[in-house]
N, C-alpha and C positions, 0 to 999 in steps of 0.2 A: 362742309358742314350741312347736314338735312334735318329739316324740320317736317313734322307731320301735324296736319290741322284736321280734325275731325268734329265738324259742326253741321247741324242740319239746315242751319240759316245760311244760304248764300251770301247774304248781306254781310254776315260777320267774316266771311272768307275776304270780302274787299277791306273790311277793318284790320284784318291781321296783315294784308298786302302792304297797306298805307304804314302800317306800324314797321314791317320790315324794310320799307323804303327808308324810313328813318334810321333803321339799322345799318342800312348799306351807305347812309350818308346823301342819298338823294334829296331828302326833305328835311328841313330844319324841325326838330321835336317841338320848338314854341308854336308852329303852325298847327299842330295836330294834338294839342293837349286836351281840347274837348271831345276828341275822339271822332268827331264828324268826317264824313268821306269828303275828299277833294273832288269837286265836281269837275268832268271833262279830264281827268288824269287817268292815264293808263296805268295798269298796275305796275309798280316797280320791281326790278329783279337785281338781287345782290350777285353782281356778276364776279364777284371776287370769291367768296367763300359759302354763302347762302343758298341753299337749294329747298325750296317750300313744295310739300305735296299736300293736295287739299282732297277730302273726301267728306261726302254728306251722310253715307251710310257706313254704320259701325263695322259690318261684315267685310266690306271693301277695305276699310282701314286696316283691320286684322290681317287680310291676305297681303296689304302692301308691307306690312311689317314682316310677314313671314318671307316675303320676296327679298326684302332687305338683308334680311339674316343668311338666306341662301347665297345672295351674290355679295356678300361681305360690303354691303353699303348701309350700315344702320342709321337709324336716327338718333340724332342726340337729345331731342325733346319732342314731346307729343302733346299738343294742346286738345283736350277732349272738351266739347261743349255740352254742358248738362242743362236739359230742360224739363219741364214738369212731366210731359209725356215720354220721356226717354229714360229707360233702365241701363245704365253704363256698367253695371256691375260684371256682366258676362264679358263685355269687350274689353275693359281694362284688366281683367284676369287673365284673358287669353293673350293680351298684348305683353304684358309681364312675364308670362309664362314663355313666350317666344323669345323676347329680348330682355333678360334680366337687368341689362346695364341702362335702358332708356330712362330718361326723367318725364315723368307723367304729371301734367298739370291740368287739373280739372277746373273748368270755368263755369259758373253758375251764379245766379242771383241770390241764391241762399245756400247754406250748408246742408246739402240733403244726406250727406253721409258723414257719421262720426270718424274721428281718427282711428279708433280701434277698427272699425269696418274697412277703412281704407287700407290699413296695415295688412288685415286679413286678405283683401282682394288683390293689392297691388304693391305689396310692401316690397322692399324694406322701406322703412319710414323715411330714411333720409333721400329716397328718390321719388317721392310722390307729395305733390302740393296742391293747395286750394287757392283759387282766385274766386272771392265772393263780391257780389255787387258789379255795379257797372265798371268796366276796366277801360283805361285809357291807353294810348298808344305807348306813352312813355313807360308806363308799367309794363306792357308786353315787351317793349325793348329791354327794359332792366332785368326782367326776369329771364329773358333769352340769352341776353348777355351772359348772366351769371351762370345759368344751366348748362349753357354751351361750353362755357369755359371749364366749369366743372367736369362736365362730360369728358372733354379733351383730357384734363388732369386724370380722371379715373382711367381712360384709355391709357394714359402714358404709365400710371401706376400699375394697370394689369399687365402692359407690355414688359414693364421693369419686373414685376413679380414672375412672369412667364421666363423671362431671360435669366432672372436669379434662380427659378426653380431648375432651368436647364443647366444652369452652371453648377448647381448643387448636385444634380444627377450626374453632371460629367465629373465633378469632384469625387462623388461617392464612387463611380466607376474607376476613376484613377486610383482612389485609395484602395479600391478592392484589387486592380490591377498590382498595385504597389505591394499589397499584402501577398498576392500570388507570386510575384517576382521575388520578394523577400523570402518566401517559403523556398522557391526554387533555388535562390541563392545560398540559402542555408543548407538545402540539399546538396547541391554542388560542392559547397565547402566541405561537407563531410562524407561524400560518397564518390566513389570513382565512377567516371562516366561510360568505361567500356564495361565493366561486370556489375554495376550499381551494388558494389559491396562497399563497406566501410572504408575509407581511406587511412593514411597514417595519422592524420589529425584526429579523426574520429577514434581510432584504435587506442592512440596514446590517451585520449580523455577517457574511454571505457576502461583502460587499464589503470588509470589513476583512482577512478571510482571503485573499482574491485578491491584495489589496493587498501581502501579505508573500510573494507568490510572484514569481517572475521572469515577464518577458513583459508585452506591452502588452495592455490591454483597454479596453473602452468602457463608459461608465455612461450611461444615457438615461432621460430623463423624458417620458412620453407621456400625453397628457390629450385626453379626448374635446371635441369643440367644440359648445358650446352644449347641453351636456348636460341643464342645467336645464329647458329647453324641453321636452325629452322627459318628465321627470318632472311637469312642470306640466300637460302636455297629454294624456298618457296614463296617468299614474300611477306611483307608486313601483314597483310589481310588473313593470311594464314596463321602468323603468329598471334594476331588478336584473337583468332577463333580458339586457338590452343589455350591461350589464357583464359577464355570464357569458359570453356569445357573444364579446365582444370578447377576454376572456382567453383563451379556446380558440384564437381566430385568431392571437393574438400568441404562444401556444406553439406553433403550427404552423409558424411562419415565423422564430422565434428561431433563430439559428444553433447547431448541435449543441453541448451543453455550456453554453448560455447558461441565464439564469435570467429568469422573469417573475414579478414581485411586484406584488400590489396595495398601493400605499401609503396611499391615502385616497380615498374617493369614487369619482370617474372617473379618477383618475391612477394610472398604472402605472410601476414602475421596471423597467428591462431591465439586464441584465448579460451581456456577452459578450466572447469574445476578438476583437481587431481588430488588423490590421496597420499602421493609421495612420489619419488624419483621413479621408481619401477612403473608405476601406472602411467605416469606422463610419458615415460620413453615408450611403452607400448602404444600409446595413443599415436604417437608420432610415427612409429614403425608402421602402423595400420594405415596411416595417411600417406606415407612414401609409397607402400605396396598399391594403394588405390590410384595414386596418380601414375602409377607405372605402366598402366594398360595402354594398348594401342587405341589411337584416335583416327576417325575418318575426317579429314579437313579439306574441304574444297577439292573433293575428288581424289585425294592423297591418302594413303596409310601412313600415320605418323606415330613413330614409337618415342614415347615421352618418359623421363624419369625425372625423380626430383631427390635434393637432399634437404635434411631439417636438422635444426638444432633447437634444444629446448631447455628450459630452466624452470625449476619450481620455487616459487617465491616462498619465503620462510614464514612459518607460524605467526612470528612476531618479529618486530624490528624494522629495518629499512625495506621499503617496497617501492622504491623510485621507479616511475615507468620507465625513464630514459635509460637508468642502469640495467633494468631487468631486459630491455630490448637489446641493449649492448652485449650483454651475456649470452642472450639467445643467438645473436650474431657470431659472437665467437664460437659457439658450438657449431652453427652451421658452417662456418669456415673451416673448422676442424673435419667436419663431415665431408666437406669438398676435398680437403687435402688426404683424406683417407681412402678415396676412391670413388665418392659420389654413390648415389642410389642408396643412401642409408640415413640413418637418424643417430644424433649425437646428443649426450646429456652433457649439459655444462659442468664443468670441473674448475676448481680454483686455480689448477695450473695453467689453464688457457689464459685466465685474466693476468697472471703474473708475466706469462710469455708475451702478452701486449704490452705490458708496462716495460718489460726489458727491450721490447721491438721500438717503442716509442723513444726510449732512452738512447739507443743505438742510433736511430734516424736523426735524433737531435744533435748528438755527438758527431756523427758522419758528416753533418753540414759544416762543422767547424774543424774537422780533422786536418785538412790542408793547411789552413791558417796556422794552426798550432804545431804543424810539423809533426803529427802523429803518424803519417803515412810514409811508408818507404817501399822501394822496388828490390826485391831479389831476384837472382836469375840461377836458372837450372840448365846445365849443358845438355844439349842432344848430340849423341855421339853417332858415327856411322857403324853399323854392325859389322864387326870382323875387325877393322882397323882401329875404332874407338877414336878416331879423330873427331874432334869438336867441330861441328859445322853450323851449330847455332846455340842461342839460348832462348829459353822461354821465360818471358817477364812475369813475375808473379807479385801482386800487391799484397802488403802485410799491414795491418793496423794495431798499433800499440798505444793504449790509454792508461792514464794514471788510475782511472776510475774502475775500469773493468779488466785490466790487464790487456794481453793480447787477444784480439777477436779475430775469429777465423773467418777467411773470406767467404767460406759457405754460409755464414750467418749475415755479414753486411752487405756483400753483393747482391743477393735477391731483394734485400731492402732497399737498396740504391736503384735496382733495376725497376722497381715500382714506383719511383719518383724521378724527378728531373736530376737528381744528384748523380745518376750514372752517367751523364753526359760531362759533368764537370770533373769526376773521377777518371772517366775515360781518357779525357784531353790531358789531364796532368800524368796519368800512366803513359801516354803515347809520347809526350814530351820526355819524360824521365827515361825511357826506354831507347828512344833516338839518341839521346845525350850520351847515355852509357854506351850504345853500339858505335859511336863515332870514334872511340878510342881502340876498337877491336880491329885486329889486321884485316880480316875478310868475313867472319861469321855474321850470320844474320841474327835478328832479334825477333822473336815470335810473340805477338801480342794478341791477347784475347779480347774480343769484341762481343758484347751481349746482343741479344736481339733487338733490344730497344735502340742501341747505338747504330746497329746495322740498318735499321728502318728510319733513321734520322736523315732529315732533309739535307742534302748536299754532303752525304756520306764520303763520297768519293773525293770531292774537292776539298773536304777538311783534312783528310789524309794527305793529299798531294801537297797542300799548303804546308802541313807540319814536316813533311820529309824535305821538302824545298828549303825550309827554313833552318832545318838540321845539317843540310848538306849531305845527305845520305843518298846512295843510289837505291832506287825503289826496290831492286832485287835483293836487298839486304833487310827489308822489312817482310816478315811473314805474318799474314792475318788469318788469326784462327776464329772459326765461327761454327756453330753448332746446327745441326739441322732444324731446330726449332726456330732459329733466326730466318729461315728461308721457306718455312712450311706455310705461313700464312698467305704470301703473296709470291709464289714461286716465279711468274713471269719478271716482275720486278726484281727478284733477287738474281736472276739468271743474267739480267742486262747489268747488273751492278757488278756482279762477278767477271763477267766479260770484260768491262772497262778496266777493272783492276788488273786483270791479266795482261791487257794489251799495253797497259803503262808499266807493265814489269814487275808488279807485286806479285809475291808468292801467296797462294791461298791454300789453306788446309782446312778440311772438315774435322772438327773436334768430336771425341766422344762417339766415334762411329760405331754403329750396331745398336744404338739405344734410341735412335729418331725414329721418324716417320717415313714409310717409303723409300727406304735408303737406295735401292737399286735405281729407282725412277730419277731420285736427285742426282746421282752419280751420272745418268745418261744426259741430264739437262744442263748440269752446271760445269763451268770451267774450273777445274781444279789441279792442284800440283800433287796433293797428298792426302792421306787419311791418318787420323791419329785412334789407335784402338782403345777403347774405353778400359780404364784401369782395372775395373771389376773383373773383366774377362783375364787380364794378366795374372791378377791375384789368384785364380783358381786354375790357372795353366797346369800346375804340377799336381793338382789334387782331382779335377773335375774332367772326365772325358768330354763333356758338352763344351766346356769352356776351350778346350784344347782344339775341338773340331771346328768352333767358331772363329778363333784366331787363325787357323789354317785357311778356313774359306775367305776370310777378309783379307789375308796376304795374298793368296792366289787371285781374288778379285781385283786387287790394286795393281798387281803385276801385269794382268791381262789388259788393265786401262792404262798401262804405263804411269802409274801414280806411285810415289813414294809411300810407304807404310811405316808409320812412327808407333812404337810401342812404349806407353808411358806406365809408369808405376812399376818399373823393373826394380827388384829388390834381392834377388837370389841368382847365383851362378847357374842353377837349373833352369830358371826362367830363360837366361841368356842362351843357354844351349838349345832349348826347344825354339826360341824364336829364331836362332841362326839356323837351324834346320827347316823351319816353316818358310824361311825367306825374308823376314821383316827386314827393311832396308836400314832403319835408325831406331835407336833405343833411348830411353830417358828414364830416369829414376834415382832412388836413393842409393843403389848399389854404386853409381859412378859419381854422384854428388848431391848432397842436399841443397836447396835454394841458398844461394850466397849473395853476399852484398856487391855493390858495383866494383869496388877496388879488387875484391877476390876474383870476381868474374874477369876483370881486365888481365889479372895475372894468368889465370886459367886459359883466356883466349890466346895470349901471347904464347904460352906453352903448346897450344895447339892439340893437347891430348889431355885426357883426365888424369889427375895425378894427386891422389887423395888417399889417406889411409883408409883401408877397407874397399877401395875401389879396384879396378882392374888396370894396372900399369906394367910396363915392361914384360918380364918373363910371365906374369899373371895373366895377362892378355893373351900370349902365345899359349899358354897352357889351356886357357878355356878354348881358345880357337881350335 
């Protein structure tokens, strides 16, 4: 605690010192009530908290206050002596200006200044006081204690106000940051980080808002064709750049007022006003063309194409955003199935197809438990002798709701779900069980691409064969080139293991897959099956006949069996005999038959069915 005393009379300095000794506890206040100096006593000093600074000249006192402010050692109270020949107006005004928090006490024998004057000179009024008349030590002590304590409280309050203002400022900054983060979060929740285009949520929201307004509009789904190849060959950074450039292209060609959103991966949603189906289809076709240009991506030239599906919302009635998006997706899927790089307008038949598909998928999951599935067997005969060397196992599904359902319908659906594994296991078990009763013929079982890529594919087959007690050579595995195209190295290893264990492996639908010659060189095979469309055109089309002859010659050169399936006429048999096909299969010899009939036919060893080739008929054709 610091006190400033400015008084021209040094004797008064001694009086203050005695008073402060009382304040510090060195002197009993009762000994100094008369205010007289104590003779022979040295000035007392409050060693605990009191520091007194004395000045006889006003200018030096003002300078002292200035120093205290600069050094952050302010005075709590300033006692200013007022005499008849001393004008303190200037000094107290300067002191107050330098230190607004100091408590000023004017000590005089009379009130020379009025309260308004004091407030004007050295206000505020609660920090300036008057002591009039002779003063005693107790009075000085009392006012010093009171004003010092008040000064401390004022300091604490000022510090508290400062801390509070800092907290308020920090809180305001925090609120501002929260507002910024909230805005950023709202943006991230509604916009794609890669393209800064609206995301699926924002697109559906905009679609819902547009649906509540009058007028026709179109909703389109656009998807890049074979985008996975770009990611796999050039990397995801290149794929991201393709997405960004595609988004910019779509924004440049979307009709005015339209929206381009990135829904997921390489799929975009488009929303724009359209006068009708034809106008909407033209807009989508223009967008497909625009996205089909070459791009320069990370130093590589990339050719991109896209497919699109579009639906026009009705003028009135249901405009559900989710349903519109579903219909646009159906049209997009139809565009993909139709060859890609084109736009398709939604048609009601697409929706009906999906309903049927869902019903088929749902029923297929319960088909085994209901006993609706059955296995039929079609004989494979040697060309020339017509000896039955094996049977191809063919699954059939008969339902009370839909009647018989073609494998061409339900197998692709099962292939897209895990149902294909359940159906495949059931078919293998049934086929092996039927083959157990045959003298020596093999059973040929088809395996889909998804089954072939299944973990422990070889182990599962080995286990099933061992349980059935069948020699591995009596199981022929039919796969398509599609099954081995995605991962040729893994496929080659799998086929090698199967051959090493004694299983037969045949490449089905040969001539319609990818890089057929290269696959023949890589993979261990026992035979090829010529796709039935070539056999069907054998007698009518010179091209089909040439393809069949080439396949047969290629197979013979590689020491592979060549099986012609779909044989239905004697003319086809003659041409295949001339070409050199080793085995034949088709309706001419037998339709697919049940297990009991297959057992009888296997025991006979040769085809023997009305309309087939038996006995002298076989010799005649031969």
